[in-house]
N, C-alpha and C positions, 0 to 999 in steps of 0.2 A: 504581492508587492506592497509595502507600506506607503501610505500617502504622506506627502510632506505638507504640513500646514504651518503657516506663520501665525504666531500669537499676536494679537493686537495689544499694544502698550501705549498708554497716554503719556504725555510729557508734562513739563512744568516750565514756568517762566524762568529764564536764565537768572541765576542767583537767588531764586526763591522756591525752594522745594515744596512749599505749602500752597503755592498758587498754581493749581493744576490747569492744564489745557487738554480738553478731551479731543478725540479724533474728529468730532463734529464741530469743534471750534468753541464749545462752551467753556466758560471760566467761572471762578467763584463770584465775580462781580456781575455776571449776566444771569443765567438761570440758576447756576450753582450746582452743588453736589450735596447729597444727604446720606447719613448713615442708613444702611438698609440691611435686610435679611437676604438670604440666598436667592429669593424670588425677585429681588429688586424693589420691595416695598419698604417705605421708610419705617424706621424703628428707633427707639431711644437706646443709645449704647451704654446702658446702665450696668453696673456690676450685677452679675447673675442673669443678664438678659440673653446670653448665648450669642451676642454679637460677634461676628467673625472678622471684623475689620474691613467690611465692605461698604462701598458708597455707590449710590446711583446718580448718574448724570440726568438732570431734569430736562435736558434738551432732547437727547436721543435714547435715554434709558439704558445705556451701557452700565454694567455692574463692574466696579473697579475694586481690586484689592489694594488697600492703602499702602502696604509695605513694598509691593512689587510694581504697582501701577499697571498691572496686567488686567485686561478685560476678561472677566470670567463668565460673563453672561449678558443678557439684555432683556429688558422689560420695557417696551415702548410706551406703556401706560402704567407707570408705577403708582401705587396707592400712597397718598401722603397722610400723615397724621392730622387730625382735625385741629 
């Protein structure tokens, strides 16, 4: 029997698609969100960097896909660039 799982999806401020609100309550003006790799570690989203449109929440470590706002993973201790 298949299990039913609900995917986590973050939201954004009403009228501002770019002002995300994580499930944990983080926003861009508090701890913020940073481009990351699939492991949730910060990376530069440069051309040729293999960035997949992922961001990490610096409050809880949820890894979020920018197009769907779906939580695709979590890294509670993401590594940040120096």
